[in-house]
C-alpha positions in Angstrom: 0.2 0.1 0.3 2.4 2.4 0.5 4.9 2.0 -2.1 1.6 2.2 -4.3 0.6 5.6 -2.4 4.6 7.4 -3.2 3.8 6.4 -6.8 0.9 7.7 -7.2 1.9 11.5 -4.6 5.1 11.9 -6.5 4.7 14.6 -8.3 2.0 16.5 -6.7 3.6 16.6 -3.0 4.6 20.3 -2.6 1.4 21.1 -3.7 -0.1 19.2 -0.7 2.2 20.3 1.8 1.5 23.5 1.0 -2.9 23.2 1.0 -3.0 20.0 3.2 -5.1 18.1 3.4 -6.6 14.6 4.0 -7.0 12.4 2.1 -6.1 9.1 3.5 -7.8 7.9 7.1 -6.7 4.4 8.0 -9.1 2.9 11.2 -8.7 0.1 13.3 -12.7 0.4 14.1 -11.9 -2.1 17.0 -10.5 -5.4 18.6 -14.3 -7.3 18.3 -12.7 -10.4 16.8 -14.2 -14.0 16.0 -10.4 -15.4 15.8 -7.6 -15.9 18.7 -4.2 -15.3 16.6 -1.5 -17.1 18.3 0.5 -14.4 17.0 -1.9 -12.2 17.7 -3.4 -10.6 22.1 -5.8 -9.9 23.6 -5.2 -5.8 22.5 -6.4 -6.5 18.7 -9.0 -9.7 19.5 -11.9 -9.9 22.0 -11.5 -13.7 21.1 -8.0 -13.6 23.3 -9.3 -12.6 26.4 -10.2 -15.6 27.3 -7.0 -17.6 27.5 -5.1 -14.5 28.4 -7.1 -14.6 31.3 -5.8 -18.5 32.4 -1.5 -17.7 31.1 -2.1 -14.6 33.4 -1.2 -11.6 30.6 -4.3 -10.5 30.7 -6.0 -7.9 33.7 -8.5 -5.6 31.8 -12.2 -6.2 31.8 -13.5 -9.5 30.9 -15.0 -10.8 27.1 -18.0 -9.8 27.1 -17.3 -6.0 29.0 -15.0 -6.0 26.3 -17.3 -7.1 23.3 -19.7 -4.3 24.7 -17.2 -1.5 24.4 -15.6 -2.6 21.4 -19.3 -2.1 19.6 -20.3 0.6 21.1 -16.4 2.2 20.1 -18.1 1.0 16.0 -20.5 3.5 16.6 -18.9 6.2 17.5 -16.5 5.9 15.3 -19.6 5.3 12.2 -21.4 8.5 13.5 -17.9 10.8 13.7 -17.7 9.5 10.1 -20.4 10.7 8.7 -20.5 13.7 10.3 -17.4 14.6 8.9 -18.0 14.1 5.2 -14.7 13.2 4.2 -13.7 13.7 0.0 -10.6 11.1 0.9 -8.4 9.5 -2.0 -8.0 6.3 0.4 -9.9 4.9 2.8 -8.6 1.9 5.0 -10.7 -0.2 7.3 -9.8 -2.9 9.5 -11.0 -4.1 13.2 -10.5 -6.7 14.7 -12.8 -8.7 12.5 -14.6 -6.3 9.8 -17.3 -8.7 8.6 -18.4 -8.8 12.1 -19.3 -4.8 11.9 -22.8 -4.6 9.9 -22.6 -1.7 10.8 -19.6 -0.9 8.8 -21.3 -1.9 6.2 -24.5 -0.1 6.1 -21.9 3.3 6.2 -20.0 2.0 3.2 -23.8 1.2 1.3 -25.0 4.6 2.5 -21.0 6.7 0.8 -22.3 9.3 -2.2 -21.6 8.3 -5.2 -18.6 9.9 -5.7 -17.0 8.8 -3.2 -17.4 5.0 -4.4 -15.9 6.5 -7.6 -13.1 8.0 -6.6 -12.3 6.5 -2.9 -10.0 3.9 -3.2 -11.5 2.1 -0.5 -9.2 -1.1 2.2 -10.9 -4.0 3.6 -8.7 -5.8 5.8 -10.5 -9.3 6.6 -9.4 -12.6 7.7 -11.7 -14.3 5.6 -13.8 -16.6 7.7 -16.9 -15.0 8.6 -17.3 -13.3 5.4 -19.0 -16.5 3.3 -21.5 -15.7 5.4 -22.2 -11.6 4.7 -23.5 -11.8 1.8 -25.4 -7.8 2.3 -22.6 -6.8 3.6 -20.7 -8.9 -0.2 -23.8 -6.6 -1.8 -22.9 -3.3 -0.2 -19.3 -3.6 -1.4 -20.5 -3.9 -5.1 -20.6 -0.2 -5.3 -17.3 0.6 -4.3 -15.2 1.0 -7.9 -10.8 1.0 -6.4 -11.7 -1.4 -4.0 -8.7 -3.7 -2.6 -9.8 -6.5 -0.3 -6.6 -7.7 1.8 -7.1 -11.0 2.9 -5.3 -12.6 6.2 -4.1 -15.8 5.1 -1.2 -17.3 6.8 -1.5 -21.8 6.0 -4.0 -23.7 4.6 -5.5 -26.6 6.0 -5.6 -27.7 9.7 -2.5 -25.3 10.1 -4.2 -22.8 9.7 -6.8 -23.4 12.2 -4.3 -23.8 14.6 -2.6 -20.5 14.0 -5.6 -18.8 14.0 -7.5 -20.5 16.5 -11.2 -20.6 15.4 -10.3 -20.3 12.2 -12.1 -23.1 10.0 -10.1 -23.5 6.3 -13.4 -24.7 5.0 -14.8 -21.7 5.9 -11.7 -19.6 4.8 -11.9 -21.0 1.1 -15.7 -19.8 0.8 -15.4 -16.6 1.7 -12.3 -16.8 -0.7 -14.3 -17.7 -3.5 -17.4 -16.1 -2.7 -15.5 -12.4 -2.8 -14.2 -13.4 -6.0 -17.3 -14.6 -7.3 -19.0 -11.6 -6.4 -16.8 -8.5 -6.5 -14.9 -9.6 -9.1 -13.4 -6.3 -9.6 -11.5 -5.8 -6.8 -8.1 -6.7 -6.7 -7.1 -9.3 -3.6 -3.7 -9.2 -1.7 -3.5 -12.4 0.2 -0.9 -10.7 3.3 0.3 -14.4 5.7 1.8 -12.9 9.0 5.3 -14.6 8.3 6.5 -16.0 11.9 8.1 -19.3 13.0 4.9 -21.3 12.9 4.4 -20.9 9.3 8.2 -20.1 7.8 8.7 -23.7 7.1 5.3 -23.9 5.7 5.5 -22.0 2.6 6.5 -24.1 -0.2 2.8 -26.0 0.6 1.4 -22.2 1.2 1.6 -21.3 -2.5 1.8 -24.3 -3.7 -2.0 -23.8 -3.1 -3.0 -20.7 -3.2 -0.4 -19.3 -6.0 -0.6 -22.5 -8.8 -4.0 -22.4 -8.6 -4.9 -18.7 -8.5 -2.5 -17.0 -10.6 -4.7 -13.6 -10.0 -4.2 -13.2 -6.4 -1.6 -10.7 -5.4 1.0 -11.1 -2.5 2.2 -9.1 0.4 4.1 -10.8 3.0 3.9 -9.4 6.4 7.1 -10.1 9.1 5.6 -10.8 12.2 8.1 -8.8 15.1 5.9 -8.4 17.8 5.4 -10.8 19.9 8.8 -11.3 19.7 9.2 -15.1 20.1 7.4 -15.8 17.3 9.1 -14.0 15.4 11.9 -15.4 12.6 14.1 -13.1 13.7 14.2 -15.5 17.3 15.0 -19.1 15.2 18.7 -20.7 16.1 21.1 -20.4 13.0 21.0 -24.0 12.0 17.2 -23.5 11.9 17.9 -19.9 10.4 19.9 -21.9 6.9 17.7 -24.5 7.0 15.0 -21.8 5.8 17.6 -19.8 3.3 17.7 -23.0 2.0 13.9 -23.2 1.1 13.1 -19.7 0.8 15.9 -19.6 -2.4 13.9 -23.1 -4.2 11.0 -21.1 -3.6 12.7 -17.6 -5.1 13.7 -20.0 -8.3 10.0 -20.8 -8.2 8.5 -17.9 -8.6 10.4 -14.9 -9.5 7.4 -12.4 -9.4 7.7 -12.7 -5.6 11.1 -12.3 -5.9 10.8 -8.9 -3.2 8.4 -10.5 -0.8 10.9 -13.7 -0.5 14.5 -10.3 -0.5 12.0 -9.1 2.7 11.9 -12.7 4.5 16.3 -13.4 4.2 16.6 -10.3 4.6 15.4 -10.2 8.4 16.9 -13.2 8.8 21.0 -12.4 8.4 20.0 -9.5 10.4 19.9 -10.7 13.3 21.6 -12.3 15.7 19.2 -12.7 18.4 16.8 -16.4 19.3 15.0 -17.5 22.1 13.4 -20.3 21.0 13.2 -21.6 24.7 10.9 -18.7 25.5 8.8 -20.1 21.7 9.0 -23.2 23.3 7.6 -22.7 26.6 5.0 -20.1 25.4 3.8 -22.6 23.1 3.9 -25.8 25.1 1.6 -23.8 27.9 -0.8 -23.0 25.0 -0.4 -26.2 23.3 -1.6 -27.1 26.1 -4.6 -24.7 27.3 -5.8 -25.5 23.6 -5.7 -29.3 23.3 -3.7 -28.3 20.2 0.4 -29.1 19.2 2.6 -27.1 17.3 5.2 -30.0 17.4 2.8 -32.8 15.2 3.2 -29.6 12.5 7.2 -30.4 11.9 8.5 -33.4 13.3 10.9 -33.5 11.5 12.5 -29.7 12.1 11.6 -28.7 16.1 
């Protein structure tokens, strides 16, 4: 998104600096979310609150209180947006999970036709509930410049493990629905790269890239929580990851820049906190009745 905007305003930057106006708005509506992803926390997902409380890493409002507060916050932000009547070049909306917020899509439906024609609308989603939200999908059809940023970290059962509460069949249903109903949209798959999926990329891309070649990709490199960052891998595992990435660079040359980002992070870090990774992973595995290690028996 950043590089695209830089290119767009490259020749008019001086003009905008002399006469500043709000053209880009990025709104994080709330932390209301249906998933408790391993790489997430209560501050960005209400579904994490119960587990974090049991792990004694959270002492905030209860899940029920947080959901009520979150929904009230959404109403306040929509009210402000409606009153401002902004003329934007770019509007980026995210949650939590946006498709849980019907009122946001009601707002988008009621925006004026000029906005729907001229504003580039970015929607971030985990896809898990999209297939049940046909009305919300219909409200997006009128937006000419639509970018759908889809958070998919893995395929199959590893998806369900990393993104706790997610079901792979639902994710695929959601992805296929937006490809069908919103065929004019640019769909970007955004995996968060972490220790949990760095050794799964070959299978991941073989499925998504080969079966749906028109999809774009933008790899997000996890930095926090630090114990899941690939920077924490020990030297042997970093070498193994690099060798795998070099193979993928040959198979998918269009993703060269994405692989370069990962390799740079691996090479520019001497940290290793694998003991902390294993400790936290085992605690959460026990709590959720899951096992990270069954996915990589020959690596970890």
